[in-house]
C-alpha positions as CSV (number, residue, x, y, z in Angstrom):
1,M,-55.4,46.0,273.7
2,I,-53.0,46.9,270.9
3,N,-55.5,46.1,268.2
4,T,-58.2,48.2,270.0
5,F,-55.7,51.1,270.3
6,L,-54.9,50.8,266.6
7,A,-58.5,50.8,265.6
8,V,-59.4,53.7,267.8
9,V,-56.5,55.9,266.8
10,A,-55.5,54.9,263.2
11,H,-58.9,54.6,261.6
12,P,-60.3,57.9,262.9
13,W,-57.0,59.6,262.0
14,D,-57.2,58.3,258.4
15,Q,-61.0,58.3,257.8
16,L,-62.9,60.5,260.2
17,L,-61.2,63.5,261.8
18,D,-60.3,66.7,260.0
19,K,-56.6,67.3,260.5
20,E,-56.8,71.1,260.2
21,K,-59.5,71.2,262.9
22,L,-57.3,69.0,265.1
23,K,-54.4,71.5,264.7
24,E,-56.6,74.1,266.3
25,L,-57.5,71.8,269.2
26,K,-54.8,72.8,271.7
27,F,-54.1,70.8,274.9
28,E,-55.1,73.8,277.0
29,S,-58.6,74.0,275.4
30,G,-61.7,73.0,277.3
31,A,-62.8,70.8,274.4
32,F,-59.5,68.7,274.6
33,K,-59.5,68.6,278.4
34,E,-63.1,67.3,278.6
35,C,-62.0,64.3,276.5
36,G,-59.9,63.1,279.5
37,F,-56.7,62.3,277.8
38,P,-53.8,61.5,280.1
39,V,-50.5,63.4,280.0
40,F,-48.1,61.7,277.6
41,P,-44.7,61.7,279.3
42,S,-41.8,62.4,277.0
43,L,-38.9,60.0,277.1
44,P,-35.4,60.8,275.9
45,V,-34.9,60.8,272.1
46,E,-32.1,61.2,269.6
47,G,-32.1,64.9,268.7
48,K,-34.8,67.5,269.2
49,Q,-38.2,66.5,270.5
50,P,-41.1,67.6,268.3
51,E,-43.5,70.3,269.7
52,V,-46.6,68.4,270.8
53,G,-49.2,71.0,271.8
54,D,-52.3,70.0,269.9
55,A,-54.5,67.0,269.1
56,H,-53.2,66.8,265.5
57,E,-49.6,66.3,266.5
58,L,-50.3,63.9,269.4
59,L,-52.6,61.7,267.3
60,R,-50.2,61.8,264.3
61,L,-47.3,60.5,266.6
62,L,-49.5,57.8,268.2
63,R,-50.9,56.6,264.9
64,N,-47.5,56.5,263.1
65,G,-45.8,54.8,266.0
66,M,-48.4,52.1,266.3
67,A,-49.0,51.7,262.6
68,H,-45.3,51.1,262.0
69,G,-45.0,48.7,264.9
70,N,-42.8,51.0,267.0
71,M,-44.1,49.8,270.3
72,E,-43.0,47.6,273.2
73,I,-45.2,45.9,275.8
74,L,-43.7,46.7,279.2
75,D,-43.6,44.8,282.5
76,L,-43.6,46.7,285.8
77,K,-39.8,46.7,286.1
78,T,-39.2,48.2,282.7
79,L,-42.0,50.8,283.1
80,R,-40.5,51.8,286.5
81,R,-37.0,52.2,284.8
82,L,-38.4,54.3,282.0
83,R,-40.7,56.5,284.0
84,Q,-38.5,56.8,287.1
85,R,-41.1,58.6,289.1
86,G,-44.8,58.8,289.7
87,P,-47.3,56.1,290.5
88,L,-47.2,52.7,288.8
89,P,-50.1,50.4,288.1
90,R,-50.8,47.7,290.7
91,V,-49.9,44.6,288.7
92,K,-47.6,41.6,289.3
93,E,-44.1,41.9,288.0
94,S,-44.8,39.4,285.2
95,E,-48.0,41.1,284.0
96,I,-48.3,43.8,281.4
97,A,-47.9,47.2,283.0
98,G,-47.8,49.5,280.1
99,L,-46.7,50.3,276.5
100,R,-43.9,52.2,275.1
101,I,-44.6,53.9,271.7
102,W,-42.0,55.8,269.6
103,N,-41.5,57.4,266.2
104,R,-38.4,57.1,264.0
105,L,-37.1,59.0,261.0
106,P,-37.4,56.7,258.0
107,D,-33.9,57.5,256.6
108,T,-31.7,57.5,259.7
109,M,-34.0,55.4,262.1
110,A,-33.3,58.0,264.8
111,V,-36.0,58.0,267.5
112,T,-37.7,61.4,267.4
113,W,-40.5,60.9,269.9
114,C,-41.1,58.4,272.6
115,T,-43.6,57.9,275.5
116,A,-44.5,55.2,277.9
117,L,-48.0,54.8,279.2
118,D,-49.2,52.5,282.0
119,I,-52.3,50.4,281.5
120,Y,-54.6,52.9,283.2
121,E,-53.2,55.8,281.0
122,L,-53.8,53.6,277.9
123,R,-57.4,53.1,278.9
124,R,-57.8,56.9,279.5
125,A,-56.2,57.5,276.1
126,L,-58.7,55.1,274.4
127,D,-61.6,56.7,276.3
128,G,-60.3,60.2,275.3
129,M,-60.1,59.2,271.7
130,M,-63.7,57.9,271.8
131,Q,-64.8,61.2,273.2
132,L,-62.8,63.1,270.6
133,C,-64.4,61.0,267.8
134,Q,-67.9,61.9,269.1
135,K,-67.3,65.6,268.5
136,R,-68.8,66.1,265.1
137,S,-67.3,69.5,264.8
138,L,-63.9,67.8,264.3
139,W,-65.1,65.4,261.6
140,Q,-64.2,65.8,257.9
141,E,-66.9,67.7,256.1
142,D,-68.0,64.8,253.8
143,V,-68.2,62.3,256.7
144,R,-70.3,64.8,258.8
145,V,-72.7,65.5,255.9
146,L,-73.1,61.7,255.2
147,Q,-73.8,61.0,258.9
148,D,-76.3,63.9,259.1
149,Q,-78.2,62.4,256.2
150,R,-78.2,59.0,257.8
151,D,-79.4,60.5,261.1
152,A,-82.2,62.4,259.3
153,E,-83.3,59.2,257.5
154,R,-83.3,57.3,260.8
155,R,-85.4,60.0,262.5
156,A,-87.9,59.9,259.5
157,R,-88.3,56.2,259.8
158,R,-88.9,56.4,263.6
159,A,-91.5,59.2,263.0
160,S,-93.5,57.1,260.4
């Protein structure tokens, strides 16, 4: 699950998606909502929470947290303690119930952002990321042009 999450978040962040276009994709927008991302609950941090209102900031935080190993697999008891309210997944106490992801400042190691997602929210986040990656309007220009060329070649082969 963690490898899948890393592949679906880190690779598109680094190679596919245009960061400036992601900054324009606000959580309230229809384009973001149709991707089906879950709400990412904020957990207490040291200092001021960053403003997370667009796809760029959310994906940056997720990518950095996971790429730097700032994550913890949660059992049901720990997830319940962190979240304190709302529904929890139907899993046994000893099974994986969720994942906590956080970001730290490199110099002070202070936690600046933290969330805990249950296994169903993780799945929705993966599906949401896949939906986001399918929006060619958010791709980096050179990647989109290359894919358009490949698509044209594929159509030409099928037509002949």
